[in-house]
N, C-alpha and C positions, 0 to 999 in steps of 0.2 A: 926100460921099455919105452919105445916110441909111443906117444899118446895116440889114442884112437877114439872113435865115437861108437858107443855101444848102446843098443836099445835094452833097457832093463824093465822087468815087470814090477808092479807094486809089490812091496814086501813088508809084512808086519815086523815090528821090532819092539823091544822094551828098553827103557833108558832112564837115567837120572839126569836132570837138567841143572846146570850151575851157571852162575855169572862170575867170571874171574878176569883179572888182568893178565896180560902176557907173562908177567913175572910170577904169578901164582899158578899158572897152568900146570906145570910139571909136578908141582907138589899136591895140588888139590884133585885133579881129574883122574890120574891113574888108579888110586885106591877105589874109586867109585865103580870102575869097570868090574873088579872082582865082586863088589857088592851086588851088582846086577846079576852076574852069573850065579851067585849064591841064592839070591832071591828067586830066580827061575828054578834052580835045583830044588829048593824047598817046596815048590809048587808042582814039581814033576814036569816042567816044561823044558824041552831040549832046545839048545841053541841051533839055529839053522845056518850059521855062518860065523865068521870071525868077529872078534871085538871090533867096535867101531866108535869113532868120535864124529858127531854131526855138528858142524859149525853153523849155528842159526844166525847169530849177529857177529859181525866183524867190526870192531872199533879198536884198532891197534894201540891207540893212545888212551883209550878208556877201558871199557869192559867187553869181553867176549861172552856170548851165550853159547854154551856147548852142552850137547847131550852125549853121554857116554853109555854105550849099551851093546846090544847084539840083536841080530835078526832072529825071528822065530818062524816056525811053520804055520802057526795059527795066530789070530788076534789074541792079545793079552789084555786082561782087565787089570789096570794098575791099582795103586793105592796112594796114600799120601806121600810116598817116597819115590816109587818107581811108576813110570807112566808107560802105557802102551800107545803105539802109534803106527802109522803106515808110511814107509818111504815111497814117494810117488813114482809111478811108472813114467817112462820117458827116455829121451836121449841124454846120455851122460858122456862127458869127456873123461877118459880114464887113462891114467898113467901109473906104472909101477915104479916105486922107489926102493932101491936096495941100500941098506945102511942104517946107521944110528938115527933114531927119530929127531935128533938135533938138526939133521939135514932136511927135514920136511918143509921148513919155511922156505928154503931155497928151491926145493922141488915144486912147491906150490906156486912160487913166482914163475918158474919155468913153464908150468902147465897153463897158468893164466896168460903168459906171453904167447905161448903156442896158440891158445884160443884166439887171442887178438889177431895174430898173423893169419889165422884161418877165417877171420870174420865171424867168429861164433858169438852168440849172445847168451849170457848166463841167465838162469832163472833167479833173478835178484831184484830187490826193491830197495830204495833208500828210505829209511825210516829215522827221523830225527837225526839226520846226518850220518847214520851208520848203515852199513850194508846188511840187509836181511835176506839170507839165502833160503831157497826152498829145500835144497839138498846139496850140501857140500860136505863130503865124507872123506875120512881117513879110515881105511879098513886094515887092521893089523893082522896079517896073515899067519903069524907065527905065535905059538904058545910059549910064553916066557919060561915055563917050567921045562919044556923040551928043548928050547934054544935060548939059553940065558945070555949069550953074547949078543947085545943089541946091535952090534955092527953087522951081524948076519941076518937081520930081520928084513922082510919084504913087507911093504905097505902100499896098498892101492889107494890112489887119490881118485875120487869119482865125483865130479861136479855136474849137477843137472843143468842142461841147456834149456833155454826158453822154448816153449812150444811154438811151432811154426804157425803163422797166421793163415 
């Protein structure tokens, strides 16, 4: 899908935050997604959207800070493991990727390059030499139980743009 700019409302969500290297990402983060869904089900809270990964800190040679979770209809009170939060309202650059999640790094690069060509400014700050994003999301649109072949998955990339002055 050709990237587009979409206005999104604020959205409550629940997640677990971890710090991992790129090498650990595929091993550590996916099981936590199921843990968040189970945590919500135990509390009678229905998901309002697909599983998502929110990249807070990007340091490709060091650690990434990632939240894995799902949006909810209402605010969620977290605990010592699962946190409630709000995805901020605003303009997002959005692109859909079809294929195995191994291709998401390339798709992310393409979205970032498209944004640069459009003169877009991401909602990002440099903190201690690492990029801290306000909202950089991968939204996994397919249920692995219903669509086990990861090559057939669709994933939306949604990166928040800086607010206009």
